[in-house]
C-alpha positions in Angstrom: 64.1 -53.0 -4.9 64.9 -52.1 -8.5 61.3 -52.6 -9.4 60.1 -50.0 -6.9 58.7 -46.8 -8.5 59.8 -43.5 -7.1 57.5 -40.5 -6.5 58.9 -39.0 -9.7 57.7 -42.0 -11.8 54.2 -42.2 -10.4 52.4 -39.6 -12.5 50.0 -41.1 -15.0 47.0 -38.8 -15.3 46.1 -37.3 -18.8 46.7 -33.6 -19.2 43.1 -32.7 -19.6 42.1 -34.3 -16.3 45.0 -32.5 -14.6 43.9 -29.2 -16.0 40.3 -29.8 -14.8 41.6 -30.9 -11.3 43.9 -27.9 -11.0 41.2 -25.4 -11.9 38.6 -27.1 -9.6 41.0 -27.3 -6.6 42.1 -23.7 -7.0 38.6 -22.3 -7.4 37.5 -24.3 -4.3 40.3 -22.8 -2.3 39.5 -19.3 -3.5 35.8 -19.8 -2.5 36.9 -21.1 0.9 39.2 -18.2 1.4 36.5 -15.8 0.4 34.1 -17.4 2.8 36.5 -17.4 5.7 38.0 -13.9 5.4 36.1 -12.1 2.6 39.3 -11.7 0.6 41.7 -13.9 -1.4 44.7 -14.1 0.9 47.4 -16.3 2.4 45.3 -19.5 2.4 44.9 -19.2 -1.3 48.6 -18.5 -1.9 49.7 -21.6 0.1 47.1 -23.9 -1.5 48.0 -22.6 -5.0 51.7 -23.6 -4.5 50.6 -27.0 -3.2 48.2 -27.5 -6.2 51.0 -26.6 -8.7 53.3 -29.2 -7.2 50.6 -31.8 -7.0 49.7 -31.3 -10.7 53.3 -31.7 -11.7 53.5 -34.9 -9.8 50.2 -36.3 -11.2 50.5 -35.7 -14.9 51.8 -38.3 -17.3 55.1 -37.5 -19.0 53.5 -37.1 -22.5 51.6 -34.1 -21.1 54.4 -32.2 -19.3 54.0 -29.2 -21.6 50.3 -28.8 -20.6 51.1 -28.6 -16.9 54.3 -26.6 -17.6 52.2 -23.7 -18.9 49.2 -24.2 -16.5 49.9 -22.3 -13.2 49.6 -18.7 -14.7 46.6 -19.7 -16.7 44.8 -21.2 -13.6 45.5 -18.1 -11.5 44.3 -15.8 -14.3 41.1 -17.8 -14.8 40.4 -17.8 -11.0 41.0 -14.0 -10.7 38.8 -13.3 -13.7 36.0 -15.3 -12.1 36.6 -13.6 -8.7 36.7 -10.2 -10.4 33.4 -10.8 -12.1 31.7 -12.1 -8.9 33.3 -10.3 -6.0 35.8 -7.7 -7.2 36.3 -6.2 -3.7 37.9 -9.5 -2.7 41.0 -8.7 -4.8 40.9 -5.0 -5.5 39.2 -1.7 -4.8 35.5 -1.1 -5.3 35.9 1.4 -8.1 38.4 -0.7 -10.3 37.2 -2.1 -13.6 37.4 -5.7 -14.6 40.9 -5.6 -16.2 42.4 -3.5 -13.4 40.9 -5.8 -10.8 42.4 -8.9 -12.4 45.8 -7.2 -12.8 45.7 -6.0 -9.1 44.8 -9.6 -8.0 47.7 -11.0 -10.0 50.1 -8.5 -8.7 49.1 -9.1 -5.1 49.6 -12.8 -5.5 52.7 -12.6 -7.7 55.0 -14.3 -5.1 52.7 -17.3 -4.9 52.5 -17.5 -8.6 56.3 -17.3 -9.0 56.9 -19.9 -6.3 54.2 -22.2 -7.5 55.3 -21.9 -11.1 59.0 -22.5 -10.2 58.1 -25.5 -8.0 55.9 -27.0 -10.8 58.7 -26.6 -13.4 61.3 -28.0 -11.0 59.2 -31.1 -10.4 58.6 -31.5 -14.1 62.4 -31.2 -14.7 63.2 -33.8 -12.1 60.6 -36.1 -13.4 61.9 -35.7 -16.9 65.5 -36.4 -15.8 64.5 -39.4 -13.7 62.4 -40.9 -16.6 65.4 -40.9 -19.0 67.4 -44.1 -19.3 
């Protein structure tokens, strides 16, 4: 039983691949949420938290920093793209690009905080379990 690997020891994906996966998954969920309800809403928030945890579990230990700073950057990138393509999905019609992005980030701040905290917690546990 001593040779069995735990969930915390399983991550082995390079940071670049995890970044691409996280962005792709989050954009996919945003598009699905837009298609279902016309706005970025609760589905996006729940999926974002799940993606943050999944990325923290998938990344190899050498790339913990990359994933440790990733959740806010992913959400920012997604909201910039949504603000360019469908600004009414996250803000008012008459808002400019920057205001639309800030509004989207503020409306989804709880999901960002929970996802970021869960990501960092997973990375901390993985770091502690990987030490001799």
